[in-house]
Steps between C-alpha positions, in 0.01 A plus 500: 500500500657231716451545871668262740384483859664365812326248720619334818437131552575323829548129431394210721821504704477873570754620243410830334536540124476831311365423152471720195189432293402641162149637469477477121491120469175416683691289754347398829675470835532122470681532166734766636585284801567200276727710277715566809497129592302560819314193633166565333373203304215648298377147441181607322677750277326803647138388477419547873455124534778382734605765760869411459567874461312596818651807664423769756483865398702697756487847345206738481457477122146491370459187289231399259235312696539123507290315246254232604740235368785640709283515813384141441862381471606690812213331686679170435855623570701454819606785732255757355494845660301818430782626278533175300503516120607282212809643331375388159213744530713808576620658177795736497396862449678827580262546796657194668847654530621422853265204548610274787385139526586195708475155345258281695616171645420196293287214630686216660 
């Protein structure tokens, strides 16, 4: 059964985008953002090694706990907050319907 969810992404200039994401393809947030041509590089290909998909979780969704690799990468990222996560580590599931994220600023 195919279940699509809706997620809201606020880009780096404050524009809000409502995205539809399938939950049957094992896609992560970074891949969904890239499919909508949002400015997420995903330089490492989703391996939690670059932080170019760094975002802030704005909704109250309960996410899988960050792995040690993700935490290590966030320790090296710019503009990290308590709600920071790497989009490549957030996989689309029906439980994430209504997720709201803000893309973090990139380093200068």
